[in-house]
MDTraj code that builds the backbone (N, CA, C; nanometers):
import mdtraj as md
import numpy as np

residues = "MET VAL GLN SER GLN ASN THR PRO THR ILE LEU TYR VAL THR ASN PRO MET CYS ALA TRP CYS TYR GLY PHE THR GLN VAL VAL ARG ARG LEU ALA ALA LEU TRP ARG GLY ARG LEU GLN VAL GLN VAL GLN LEU GLY ASN LEU GLN ALA TYR ALA THR GLU PRO LEU GLN ARG GLU GLU ARG GLU ARG LEU ALA THR SER TRP HIS TRP VAL GLN GLN ARG THR HIS LEU PRO PHE ASP PHE LYS PHE PHE LEU ARG LYS GLU TYR VAL TYR ALA THR GLU PRO ALA CYS ARG ALA LEU LEU CYS MET ARG LEU LEU ARG PRO VAL LEU THR LEU GLU VAL LEU ARG ALA MET HIS SER ALA PHE TYR ALA ASP GLY LEU ASP LEU THR ASP THR ALA VAL LEU VAL ARG ILE ALA GLY MET PHE GLY VAL SER GLU ASN LEU PHE LEU THR LEU PHE GLU SER ASP GLU VAL MET GLN GLN LEU ASP ASP GLU PHE GLU ALA VAL ALA GLN LEU GLY VAL THR ASN PHE PRO SER ILE TYR LEU LYS THR ARG GLN GLY THR GLU LEU ILE THR LYS GLY PHE CYS GLN LEU ASP GLU LEU GLU GLN ARG LEU LEU GLN HIS LEU GLN LEU".split()
xyz = np.array([
    [0.0844, -0.1193, 0.0000],
    [0.0000, 0.0000, 0.0000],
    [0.0880, 0.1245, 0.0000],
    [0.0584, 0.2191, -0.0866],
    [0.1377, 0.3406, -0.0976],
    [0.0913, 0.4418, 0.0067],
    [0.1838, 0.4999, 0.0778],
    [0.1521, 0.5992, 0.1778],
    [0.1422, 0.7367, 0.1135],
    [0.0408, 0.8130, 0.1535],
    [0.0221, 0.9471, 0.1013],
    [0.0805, 1.0479, 0.1971],
    [0.0821, 1.1733, 0.1535],
    [0.1338, 1.2795, 0.2397],
    [0.0445, 1.3005, 0.3613],
    [-0.0807, 1.2528, 0.3532],
    [-0.1737, 1.2681, 0.4637],
    [-0.1650, 1.1541, 0.5651],
    [-0.0799, 1.0545, 0.5385],
    [-0.0646, 0.9437, 0.6306],
    [-0.0072, 0.9943, 0.7628],
    [-0.0761, 0.9674, 0.8742],
    [-0.0229, 1.0140, 1.0026],
    [0.1106, 0.9475, 1.0346],
    [0.1907, 1.0170, 1.1122],
    [0.3241, 0.9702, 1.1495],
    [0.3352, 0.9661, 1.3011],
    [0.3925, 0.8572, 1.3526],
    [0.4266, 0.8575, 1.4946],
    [0.5773, 0.8749, 1.5082],
    [0.6150, 0.9549, 1.6051],
    [0.7549, 0.9741, 1.6391],
    [0.7843, 0.8854, 1.7589],
    [0.8713, 0.7885, 1.7377],
    [0.9115, 0.6992, 1.8457],
    [1.0408, 0.7530, 1.9039],
    [1.0311, 0.8182, 2.0201],
    [1.1473, 0.8780, 2.0848],
    [1.2120, 0.7713, 2.1728],
    [1.3367, 0.7399, 2.1427],
    [1.3995, 0.6241, 2.2036],
    [1.5491, 0.6463, 2.2197],
    [1.6154, 0.5443, 2.2726],
    [1.7608, 0.5441, 2.2867],
    [1.8054, 0.3984, 2.2857],
    [1.9112, 0.3658, 2.2110],
    [1.9539, 0.2257, 2.2014],
    [1.9959, 0.1626, 2.3337],
    [2.0269, 0.2453, 2.4351],
    [2.0723, 0.1918, 2.5639],
    [1.9722, 0.2205, 2.6756],
    [1.8463, 0.2326, 2.6387],
    [1.7361, 0.2520, 2.7328],
    [1.6654, 0.1183, 2.7522],
    [1.6598, 0.0693, 2.8770],
    [1.6044, -0.0633, 2.9032],
    [1.4557, -0.0727, 2.8686],
    [1.3787, 0.0281, 2.9073],
    [1.2366, 0.0235, 2.8744],
    [1.2135, 0.0340, 2.7244],
    [1.3038, 0.1017, 2.6546],
    [1.2954, 0.1069, 2.5074],
    [1.3208, -0.0311, 2.4477],
    [1.4120, -0.1068, 2.5084],
    [1.4366, -0.2450, 2.4666],
    [1.3056, -0.3226, 2.4666],
    [1.2260, -0.3055, 2.5711],
    [1.0975, -0.3723, 2.5759],
    [0.9963, -0.3153, 2.4801],
    [1.0004, -0.1844, 2.4616],
    [0.8966, -0.1175, 2.3832],
    [0.9195, -0.1275, 2.2328],
    [1.0435, -0.1453, 2.1913],
    [1.0705, -0.1521, 2.0476],
    [0.9952, -0.2673, 1.9822],
    [0.9819, -0.3791, 2.0529],
    [0.9065, -0.4905, 1.9948],
    [0.7585, -0.4538, 1.9777],
    [0.7057, -0.3696, 2.0664],
    [0.5683, -0.3224, 2.0547],
    [0.5533, -0.2319, 1.9324],
    [0.6482, -0.1409, 1.9150],
    [0.6428, -0.0479, 1.8017],
    [0.6601, -0.1232, 1.6695],
    [0.7455, -0.2244, 1.6678],
    [0.7633, -0.3048, 1.5462],
    [0.6340, -0.3757, 1.5080],
    [0.5634, -0.4278, 1.6066],
    [0.4353, -0.4939, 1.5793],
    [0.3315, -0.3934, 1.5311],
    [0.3296, -0.2746, 1.5925],
    [0.2371, -0.1706, 1.5487],
    [0.2654, -0.1324, 1.4035],
    [0.3933, -0.1141, 1.3705],
    [0.4303, -0.0762, 1.2338],
    [0.3862, -0.1821, 1.1333],
    [0.3963, -0.3084, 1.1711],
    [0.3550, -0.4170, 1.0817],
    [0.2033, -0.4213, 1.0657],
    [0.1306, -0.4056, 1.1750],
    [-0.0159, -0.4126, 1.1706],
    [-0.0767, -0.2924, 1.0987],
    [-0.0114, -0.1775, 1.1086],
    [-0.0643, -0.0544, 1.0503],
    [0.0097, -0.0178, 0.9209],
    [0.0736, -0.1120, 0.8620],
    [0.1516, -0.0871, 0.7405],
    [0.0643, -0.0197, 0.6340],
    [0.1122, 0.0921, 0.5817],
    [0.0382, 0.1660, 0.4802],
    [-0.0576, 0.2685, 0.5365],
    [-0.0913, 0.2564, 0.6649],
    [-0.1835, 0.3514, 0.7285],
    [-0.1133, 0.4434, 0.8269],
    [0.0132, 0.4123, 0.8538],
    [0.0865, 0.4862, 0.9560],
    [0.2350, 0.4798, 0.9251],
    [0.3026, 0.5918, 0.9406],
    [0.4471, 0.5952, 0.9266],
    [0.5115, 0.6030, 1.0651],
    [0.6240, 0.5371, 1.0796],
    [0.6963, 0.5385, 1.2063],
    [0.8331, 0.6018, 1.1837],
    [0.8620, 0.7054, 1.2603],
    [0.9922, 0.7709, 1.2548],
    [1.0610, 0.7557, 1.3901],
    [1.1804, 0.7018, 1.3886],
    [1.2584, 0.6872, 1.5111],
    [1.3337, 0.8171, 1.5378],
    [1.3153, 0.8706, 1.6571],
    [1.3839, 0.9924, 1.6984],
    [1.4693, 0.9617, 1.8214],
    [1.5886, 1.0162, 1.8251],
    [1.6839, 0.9834, 1.9302],
    [1.6845, 1.0873, 2.0407],
    [1.6725, 1.0384, 2.1640],
    [1.6729, 1.1260, 2.2796],
    [1.8027, 1.1161, 2.3576],
    [1.8369, 1.2247, 2.4233],
    [1.9613, 1.2338, 2.4990],
    [1.9439, 1.1694, 2.6359],
    [1.9927, 1.0476, 2.6490],
    [1.9936, 0.9758, 2.7751],
    [2.1391, 0.9534, 2.8144],
    [2.1920, 1.0412, 2.8980],
    [2.3325, 1.0341, 2.9396],
    [2.4262, 1.0193, 2.8193],
    [2.3947, 1.0945, 2.7156],
    [2.4691, 1.0788, 2.5901],
    [2.6179, 1.1039, 2.6079],
    [2.6525, 1.2062, 2.6832],
    [2.7923, 1.2482, 2.6919],
    [2.8510, 1.2233, 2.8309],
    [2.8030, 1.1194, 2.8976],
    [2.8559, 1.0862, 3.0299],
    [3.0059, 1.0589, 3.0214],
    [3.0776, 1.1014, 3.1230],
    [3.2230, 1.0812, 3.1258],
    [3.2694, 1.0088, 3.2518],
    [3.1828, 1.0004, 3.3533],
    [3.2213, 0.9379, 3.4795],
    [3.1659, 0.7963, 3.4881],
    [3.2416, 0.7032, 3.5450],
    [3.1917, 0.5657, 3.5618],
    [3.0663, 0.5613, 3.6478],
    [2.9858, 0.4583, 3.6255],
    [2.8658, 0.4402, 3.7057],
    [2.9014, 0.4240, 3.8533],
    [2.8261, 0.4926, 3.9371],
    [2.8432, 0.4785, 4.0807],
    [2.7495, 0.3693, 4.1344],
    [2.7723, 0.3299, 4.2567],
    [2.6961, 0.2197, 4.3138],
    [2.5458, 0.2444, 4.3070],
    [2.5028, 0.3640, 4.3425],
    [2.3606, 0.3958, 4.3426],
    [2.3030, 0.3857, 4.2017],
    [2.3801, 0.4307, 4.1043],
    [2.3341, 0.4234, 3.9656],
    [2.3239, 0.2793, 3.9192],
    [2.4187, 0.1968, 3.9573],
    [2.4149, 0.0546, 3.9216],
    [2.2917, -0.0129, 3.9818],
    [2.2644, 0.0181, 4.1068],
    [2.1487, -0.0411, 4.1732],
    [2.0189, 0.0032, 4.1072],
    [2.0119, 0.1291, 4.0693],
    [1.8922, 0.1793, 4.0022],
    [1.8739, 0.1130, 3.8654],
    [1.9845, 0.0987, 3.7922],
    [1.9780, 0.0314, 3.6628],
    [1.9361, -0.1141, 3.6774],
    [1.9949, -0.1842, 3.7733],
    [1.9635, -0.3254, 3.7937],
    [1.8156, -0.3440, 3.8259],
    [1.7629, -0.2563, 3.9095],
    [1.6201, -0.2633, 3.9425],
    [1.5343, -0.2433, 3.8180],
    [1.5721, -0.1440, 3.7367],
    [1.4991, -0.1171, 3.6128],
    [1.5025, -0.2366, 3.5191],
    [1.6205, -0.2967, 3.5043],
    [1.6333, -0.4130, 3.4164],
    [1.5431, -0.5272, 3.4628],
    [1.5370, -0.5504, 3.5922],
    [1.4510, -0.6573, 3.6451],
    [1.3037, -0.6280, 3.6171],
    [1.2644, -0.5028, 3.6315],
    [1.1253, -0.4660, 3.6034],
    [1.0921, -0.4891, 3.4557],
    [1.1826, -0.4500, 3.3679],
    [1.1591, -0.4691, 3.2247],
    [1.1511, -0.6180, 3.1913],
    [1.2398, -0.6960, 3.2505],
    [1.2389, -0.8406, 3.2251],
    [1.1067, -0.9030, 3.2703],
    [1.0580, -0.8626, 3.3869],
    [0.9322, -0.9173, 3.4370],
    [0.8144, -0.8771, 3.3490],
    [0.8189, -0.7558, 3.2975],
    [0.7051, -0.7038, 3.2181],
    [0.7059, -0.7584, 3.0754],
    [0.8238, -0.7817, 3.0192],
    [0.8339, -0.8157, 2.8769],
    [0.8817, -0.9578, 2.8504],
    [0.9414, -1.0216, 2.9515],
    [0.9976, -1.1569, 2.9365],
    [1.1134, -1.1616, 2.8367],
    [1.1802, -1.0496, 2.8168],
    [1.2961, -1.0456, 2.7285],
    [1.4218, -1.0870, 2.8059],
    [1.5221, -1.1412, 2.7368],
    [1.6448, -1.1834, 2.8058],
    [1.7350, -1.0649, 2.8408],
    [1.8025, -1.0760, 2.9543],
    [1.9002, -0.9775, 2.9993],
    [2.0261, -1.0502, 3.0446],
    [2.1402, -0.9911, 3.0148],
    [2.2678, -1.0431, 3.0632],
    [2.3117, -0.9559, 3.1806],
    [2.2865, -1.0041, 3.3020],
    [2.3149, -0.9248, 3.4203],
    [2.4630, -0.9250, 3.4574],
    [2.5447, -0.9931, 3.3793],
    [2.6898, -0.9843, 3.4018],
    [2.7407, -0.8440, 3.3729],
    [2.6592, -0.7641, 3.3074],
    [2.6940, -0.6239, 3.2843],
    [2.7367, -0.5559, 3.4142],
    [2.6710, -0.5914, 3.5241],
    [2.6947, -0.5218, 3.6505],
    [2.8227, -0.5669, 3.7194],
    [2.8932, -0.6599, 3.6581],
    [3.0241, -0.6987, 3.7082],
    [3.1350, -0.6127, 3.6478],
    [3.1001, -0.5345, 3.5473],
    [3.2005, -0.4493, 3.4837],
    [3.2447, -0.3388, 3.5791],
    [3.3715, -0.3125, 3.5774],
    [3.4264, -0.2074, 3.6625],
    [3.4493, -0.0798, 3.5805],
    [3.4243, 0.0312, 3.6429],
    [3.4543, 0.1619, 3.5819],
    [3.3859, 0.1805, 3.4466],
    [3.2612, 0.1308, 3.4348],
    [3.1911, 0.1441, 3.3068],
    [3.1282, 0.2823, 3.2950],
    [3.1573, 0.3498, 3.1843],
    [3.0984, 0.4810, 3.1556],
    [2.9770, 0.4602, 3.0644],
    [2.8609, 0.4876, 3.1181],
    [2.7347, 0.4614, 3.0480],
    [2.7016, 0.5812, 2.9582],
    [2.7783, 0.5946, 2.8515],
    [2.7603, 0.7050, 2.7566],
    [2.6886, 0.6527, 2.6329],
    [2.5747, 0.7104, 2.6009],
    [2.4920, 0.6562, 2.4927],
    [2.5136, 0.7253, 2.3581],
    [2.5958, 0.8293, 2.3552],
    [2.6137, 0.9037, 2.2290],
    [2.6647, 0.8165, 2.1148],
    [2.7660, 0.7312, 2.1333],
    [2.8126, 0.6493, 2.0202],
    [2.7025, 0.5607, 1.9618],
    [2.6227, 0.4986, 2.0487],
    [2.5144, 0.4134, 1.9996],
    [2.4094, 0.4953, 1.9259],
    [2.3768, 0.6126, 1.9796],
    [2.2805, 0.6999, 1.9120],
    [2.3331, 0.7445, 1.7764],
    [2.4612, 0.7804, 1.7721],
    [2.5210, 0.8256, 1.6456],
    [2.5229, 0.7120, 1.5444],
    [2.5492, 0.5905, 1.5913],
    [2.5497, 0.4743, 1.5018],
    [2.4107, 0.4502, 1.4450],
    [2.3086, 0.4616, 1.5293],
    [2.1725, 0.4412, 1.4793],
    [2.1334, 0.5505, 1.3819],
    [2.1755, 0.6728, 1.4073],
    [2.1498, 0.7810, 1.3131],
    [2.2141, 0.7499, 1.1782],
    [2.3373, 0.7017, 1.1792],
    [2.4041, 0.6638, 1.0538],
    [2.3247, 0.5582, 0.9788],
    [2.2782, 0.4581, 1.0518],
    [2.2036, 0.3501, 0.9881],
    [2.0676, 0.3988, 0.9394],
    [2.0094, 0.4943, 1.0094],
    [1.8830, 0.5526, 0.9629],
    [1.9033, 0.6271, 0.8316],
    [2.0189, 0.6886, 0.8154],
    [2.0507, 0.7575, 0.6908],
    [2.0808, 0.6594, 0.5783],
    [2.1471, 0.5485, 0.6126],
    [2.1908, 0.4519, 0.5115],
    [2.0857, 0.3461, 0.4797],
    [2.0098, 0.3054, 0.5792],
    [1.9094, 0.1993, 0.5637],
    [1.7791, 0.2431, 0.6321],
    [1.7158, 0.3483, 0.5817],
    [1.6013, 0.4072, 0.6529],
    [1.4864, 0.3098, 0.6800],
    [1.4573, 0.2205, 0.5864],
    [1.3440, 0.1300, 0.6078],
    [1.3745, 0.0229, 0.7122],
    [1.5011, 0.0099, 0.7489],
    [1.5416, -0.0919, 0.8455],
    [1.5720, -0.0336, 0.9834],
    [1.5360, 0.0915, 1.0055],
    [1.5749, 0.1584, 1.1297],
    [1.5281, 0.0833, 1.2532],
    [1.4034, 0.0398, 1.2546],
    [1.3520, -0.0330, 1.3704],
    [1.4237, -0.1659, 1.3896],
    [1.4615, -0.2299, 1.2787],
    [1.5324, -0.3570, 1.2895],
    [1.6741, -0.3366, 1.3437],
    [1.7365, -0.2287, 1.3011],
    [1.8701, -0.1975, 1.3536],
    [1.8606, -0.1662, 1.5026],
    [1.7600, -0.0886, 1.5405],
    [1.7401, -0.0570, 1.6818],
    [1.7189, -0.1846, 1.7624],
    [1.6373, -0.2752, 1.7111],
    [1.6139, -0.4025, 1.7798],
    [1.7453, -0.4789, 1.7966],
    [1.8261, -0.4804, 1.6911],
    [1.9541, -0.5512, 1.6970],
    [2.0479, -0.4877, 1.7995],
    [2.0463, -0.3563, 1.8091],
    [2.1315, -0.2878, 1.9061],
    [2.0853, -0.3167, 2.0486],
    [1.9545, -0.3109, 2.0703],
    [1.9010, -0.3462, 2.2020],
    [1.9448, -0.4862, 2.2423],
    [1.9272, -0.5823, 2.1514],
    [1.9588, -0.7216, 2.1815],
    [2.1081, -0.7396, 2.2082],
    [2.1898, -0.6706, 2.1303],
    [2.3343, -0.6815, 2.1484],
    [2.3751, -0.6347, 2.2878],
    [2.3165, -0.5258, 2.3330],
    [2.3543, -0.4693, 2.4622],
    [2.2940, -0.5469, 2.5792],
    [2.1632, -0.5677, 2.5737],
    [2.0937, -0.6244, 2.6894],
    [2.0985, -0.7766, 2.6959],
    [2.0847, -0.8437, 2.5828],
    [2.0807, -0.9901, 2.5838],
    [2.2186, -1.0528, 2.5673],
    [2.3021, -0.9905, 2.4829],
    [2.4326, -1.0501, 2.4520],
    [2.5473, -0.9911, 2.5327],
    [2.5205, -0.8847, 2.6042],
    [2.6239, -0.8259, 2.6887],
    [2.7336, -0.7541, 2.6133],
    [2.7058, -0.7097, 2.4911],
    [2.8060, -0.6382, 2.4122],
    [2.8066, -0.4901, 2.4508],
    [2.9188, -0.4264, 2.4298],
    [2.9395, -0.2880, 2.4724],
    [2.9108, -0.1930, 2.3560],
    [2.8003, -0.1216, 2.3637],
    [2.7636, -0.0297, 2.2559],
    [2.8416, 0.1008, 2.2591],
    [2.9317, 0.1159, 2.3550],
    [3.0228, 0.2303, 2.3493],
    [3.1482, 0.1953, 2.2702],
    [3.1601, 0.0699, 2.2285],
    [3.2754, 0.0194, 2.1531],
    [3.2464, 0.0306, 2.0034],
    [3.3239, 0.1106, 1.9338],
    [3.3018, 0.1316, 1.7907],
    [3.3073, 0.0013, 1.7126],
    [3.3942, -0.0918, 1.7527],
    [3.4045, -0.2196, 1.6825],
    [3.2735, -0.2972, 1.6877],
    [3.2040, -0.2893, 1.8005],
    [3.0737, -0.3558, 1.8131],
    [2.9720, -0.2895, 1.7208],
    [2.9732, -0.1594, 1.7140],
    [2.8809, -0.0861, 1.6271],
    [2.9071, -0.1177, 1.4801],
    [3.0330, -0.1329, 1.4442],
    [3.0693, -0.1706, 1.3073],
    [3.0119, -0.3075, 1.2730],
    [3.0209, -0.4018, 1.3675],
    [2.9693, -0.5367, 1.3425],
    [2.8176, -0.5355, 1.3235],
    [2.7501, -0.4555, 1.4033],
    [2.6048, -0.4470, 1.3888],
    [2.5688, -0.3870, 1.2533],
    [2.6401, -0.2834, 1.2127],
    [2.6159, -0.2243, 1.0803],
    [2.6375, -0.3272, 0.9701],
    [2.7394, -0.4103, 0.9866],
    [2.7676, -0.5133, 0.8878],
    [2.6566, -0.6143, 0.8738],
    [2.5805, -0.6372, 0.9805],
    [2.4661, -0.7292, 0.9749],
    [2.3615, -0.6812, 0.8760],
    [2.3630, -0.5522, 0.8476],
    [2.2637, -0.4932, 0.7577],
    [2.3257, -0.4485, 0.6260],
    [2.4408, -0.5079, 0.5932],
    [2.5014, -0.4865, 0.4629],
    [2.5769, -0.3567, 0.4460],
    [2.6146, -0.2924, 0.5565],
    [2.6897, -0.1670, 0.5496],
    [2.8362, -0.1973, 0.5791],
    [2.9237, -0.1590, 0.4869],
    [3.0659, -0.1885, 0.5028],
    [3.1266, -0.1044, 0.6150],
    [3.2364, -0.1539, 0.6689],
    [3.3053, -0.0816, 0.7759],
    [3.3491, 0.0570, 0.7287],
    [3.4053, 0.0656, 0.6088],
    [3.4542, 0.1954, 0.5593],
    [3.3414, 0.2962, 0.5453],
    [3.2296, 0.2519, 0.4883],
    [3.1165, 0.3427, 0.4692],
    [3.0614, 0.3872, 0.6039],
    [3.0444, 0.2916, 0.6936],
    [2.9890, 0.3248, 0.8250],
    [3.0784, 0.4230, 0.8986],
    [3.2075, 0.3944, 0.9044],
    [3.2980, 0.4795, 0.9814],
    [3.3128, 0.6182, 0.9201],
    [3.3080, 0.6257, 0.7880],
    [3.3164, 0.7562, 0.7228],
    [3.2022, 0.8461, 0.7681],
    [3.0833, 0.7870, 0.7753],
    [2.9669, 0.8638, 0.8191],
    [2.9701, 0.8845, 0.9707],
    [3.0021, 0.7798, 1.0434],
    [3.0013, 0.7824, 1.1894],
    [3.0973, 0.8872, 1.2452],
    [3.2097, 0.9050, 1.1800],
    [3.3119, 0.9977, 1.2293],
    [3.3008, 1.1378, 1.1695],
    [3.1972, 1.1619, 1.0908],
    [3.1847, 1.2911, 1.0235],
    [3.1280, 1.3979, 1.1174],
    [3.1746, 1.5194, 1.0987],
    [3.1236, 1.6317, 1.1773],
    [2.9754, 1.6547, 1.1498],
    [2.9327, 1.6282, 1.0260],
    [2.7936, 1.6521, 0.9883],
    [2.6989, 1.5648, 1.0700],
    [2.7336, 1.4373, 1.0850],
    [2.6471, 1.3459, 1.1613],
    [2.6479, 1.3831, 1.3093],
    [2.7629, 1.4204, 1.3620],
    [2.7689, 1.4621, 1.5024],
    [2.6804, 1.5836, 1.5264],
    [2.6823, 1.6777, 1.4325],
    [2.5981, 1.7959, 1.4463],
    [2.4505, 1.7599, 1.4310],
    [2.4209, 1.6701, 1.3377],
    [2.2820, 1.6293, 1.3177],
    [2.2265, 1.5624, 1.4423],
    [2.3096, 1.4837, 1.5090],
    [2.2644, 1.4186, 1.6312],
    [2.2381, 1.5219, 1.7402],
    [2.3269, 1.6179, 1.7554],
    [2.3051, 1.7249, 1.8536],
    [2.1744, 1.7980, 1.8251],
    [2.1507, 1.8261, 1.6972],
    [2.0281, 1.8959, 1.6579],
    [1.9046, 1.8118, 1.6914],
    [1.9161, 1.6803, 1.6711],
    [1.8026, 1.5926, 1.7012],
    [1.7772, 1.5859, 1.8515],
    [1.8820, 1.5771, 1.9292],
    [1.8661, 1.5812, 2.0747],
    [1.7920, 1.7086, 2.1160],
    [1.8289, 1.8200, 2.0563],
    [1.7672, 1.9480, 2.0907],
    [1.6209, 1.9521, 2.0479],
    [1.5922, 1.8996, 1.9284],
    [1.4543, 1.8981, 1.8791],
    [1.3654, 1.8113, 1.9680],
    [1.4183, 1.6982, 2.0110],
    [1.3434, 1.6100, 2.1000],
    [1.3197, 1.6782, 2.2345],
    [1.4206, 1.7459, 2.2850],
    [1.4049, 1.8178, 2.4112],
    [1.2967, 1.9250, 2.3999],
    [1.2906, 1.9910, 2.2859],
    [1.1910, 2.0956, 2.2653],
    [1.0494, 2.0406, 2.2580],
    [1.0366, 1.9112, 2.2259],
    [0.9042, 1.8477, 2.2293],
    [0.8535, 1.8349, 2.3726],
    [0.9446, 1.8443, 2.4674],
    [0.9071, 1.8292, 2.6071],
    [0.9150, 1.6862, 2.6568],
    [0.9958, 1.6054, 2.5908],
    [1.0077, 1.4648, 2.6288],
    [1.0696, 1.4534, 2.7683],
    [1.0025, 1.3790, 2.8565],
    [1.0531, 1.3576, 2.9923],
    [1.0752, 1.2105, 3.0228],
    [1.0292, 1.1229, 2.9350],
    [1.0446, 0.9794, 2.9548],
    [1.0872, 0.9118, 2.8248],
    [1.1725, 0.8105, 2.8384],
    [1.2043, 0.7224, 2.7262],
    [1.1521, 0.5837, 2.7615],
    [1.0745, 0.5221, 2.6716],
    [1.0328, 0.5711, 2.5399],
    [0.9120, 0.6641, 2.5492],
    [0.8892, 0.7390, 2.4436],
    [0.7679, 0.8184, 2.4280],
    [0.7211, 0.8092, 2.2840],
    [0.5902, 0.8232, 2.2660],
    [0.5312, 0.8215, 2.1328],
    [0.4536, 0.9513, 2.1114],
    [0.4839, 1.0173, 2.0022],
    [0.4107, 1.1372, 1.9617],
    [0.3429, 1.1122, 1.8281],
    [0.2257, 1.1696, 1.8098],
    [0.1540, 1.1614, 1.6826],
    [0.1705, 1.2933, 1.6092],
    [0.2158, 1.2830, 1.4859],
    [0.2377, 1.4011, 1.4029],
    [0.1387, 1.3995, 1.2872],
    [0.0519, 1.4990, 1.2825],
    [-0.0460, 1.5121, 1.1749],
    [-0.0379, 1.6524, 1.1173],
    [-0.1260, 1.6816, 1.0258],
    [-0.1287, 1.8161, 0.9667],
    [-0.1679, 1.9208, 1.0703],
    [-0.2314, 1.8766, 1.1793],
    [-0.2740, 1.9697, 1.2841],
    [-0.1631, 1.9984, 1.3849],
    [-0.0577, 1.9182, 1.3830],
    [0.0512, 1.9398, 1.4765],
    [0.1021, 1.8094, 1.5361],
    [0.1766, 1.8206, 1.6461],
    [0.2369, 1.7050, 1.7118],
    [0.1869, 1.6979, 1.8549],
    [0.1394, 1.5792, 1.8961],
    [0.0863, 1.5629, 2.0310],
    [0.1334, 1.4321, 2.0910],
    [0.1478, 1.4337, 2.2236],
    [0.1934, 1.3164, 2.2960],
    [0.0843, 1.2105, 2.2988],
    [0.1222, 1.0869, 2.2647],
    [0.0298, 0.9735, 2.2712],
    [0.0517, 0.8953, 2.4004],
    [0.1767, 0.8631, 2.4280],
    [0.2078, 0.7901, 2.5506],
    [0.3532, 0.8114, 2.5872],
    [0.3822, 0.8083, 2.7160],
    [0.5209, 0.8124, 2.7618],
    [0.5433, 0.6943, 2.8543],
    [0.6580, 0.6312, 2.8380],
    [0.6848, 0.5099, 2.9113],
    [0.6324, 0.3881, 2.8373],
    [0.6620, 0.2719, 2.8920],
    [0.6240, 0.1463, 2.8278],
    [0.4741, 0.1207, 2.8394],
    [0.4169, 0.0641, 2.7330],
    [0.2809, 0.0112, 2.7390],
    [0.2703, -0.1037, 2.6392],
    [0.1669, -0.1839, 2.6535],
    [0.1465, -0.2958, 2.5627],
    [0.0791, -0.2484, 2.4340],
    [0.0795, -0.3355, 2.3339],
    [0.0291, -0.2992, 2.2011],
    [-0.1170, -0.2559, 2.2043],
    [-0.2012, -0.3284, 2.2775],
    [-0.3430, -0.2939, 2.2769],
    [-0.3675, -0.1548, 2.3335],
    [-0.2941, -0.1185, 2.4372],
    [-0.3085, 0.0157, 2.4945],
    [-0.2571, 0.1213, 2.3979],
    [-0.1455, 0.0937, 2.3326],
    [-0.0906, 0.1890, 2.2365],
    [-0.1873, 0.2110, 2.1213],
    [-0.2452, 0.1035, 2.0703],
    [-0.3420, 0.1166, 1.9600],
    [-0.4653, 0.1934, 2.0045],
    [-0.5116, 0.1677, 2.1250],
    [-0.6293, 0.2374, 2.1756],
    [-0.6041, 0.3878, 2.1847],
    [-0.4887, 0.4241, 2.2371],
    [-0.4560, 0.5658, 2.2489],
    [-0.4399, 0.6304, 2.1114],
    [-0.3790, 0.5562, 2.0195],
    [-0.3614, 0.6081, 1.8846],
    [-0.4956, 0.6327, 1.8168],
    [-0.5864, 0.5367, 1.8313],
    [-0.7183, 0.5513, 1.7703],
    [-0.7947, 0.6693, 1.8311],
    [-0.7799, 0.6893, 1.9599],
    [-0.8470, 0.8021, 2.0257],
    [-0.7977, 0.9355, 1.9698],
    [-0.6673, 0.9443, 1.9480],
    [-0.6106, 1.0689, 1.8970],
    [-0.6422, 1.0893, 1.7493],
    [-0.6567, 0.9804, 1.6765],
    [-0.6933, 0.9920, 1.5352],
    [-0.8424, 1.0123, 1.5163],
    [-0.9195, 0.9906, 1.6265],
    [-1.0639, 1.0086, 1.6256],
    [-1.1287, 0.9222, 1.5186],
    [-1.0887, 0.7944, 1.5133],
    [-1.1465, 0.7001, 1.4176],
    [-1.2647, 0.6277, 1.4809],
])
top = md.Topology()
chain = top.add_chain()
for i, resn in enumerate(residues, 1):
    res = top.add_residue(resn, chain, resSeq=i)
    for name in ("N", "CA", "C"):
        top.add_atom(name, md.element.get_by_symbol(name[0]), res)
traj = md.Trajectory(xyz[None], top)
């Protein structure tokens, strides 16, 4: 089905290293499949400790561990809790966000699949998304060569574009990751913030579309 300019768009505000986003991406992927041709999905990147420079402190580790357990209980997705054995880990999400932005530019129709792969690599497989080599391997899974990926990944233009996107998302008033906004000819409005199941997301979407 061909999408028209009048097709409503949802903005999925997310981050590759957000645990609740790990759970919610599967919901958004199912929504995109069920509403194919009737709805466009745009992934937007939010600043979640993007430029952190200090290692995680004990309190932060405990808060993260609690969050991971809650997500696992709610979604039944796998988690590799050996992550919390790492010493002096700097939880900086900018490299992962920049990598996803590159892949969105290079493989736009696969953005949600790349995001899913990044979530799985970090949370289920215990891979380090702050490691450029890991990001290169993920890009390769989608047919993007190391040279092409790194050329874009290391460019000033992409770094600036990511900063601009962080700012645009902040201006939307986003306070939670994940969040869903509906963008129509009338403007942009919040549909839901935080995790929810598919049926609730569809119900809220239908209410806002007034169908």
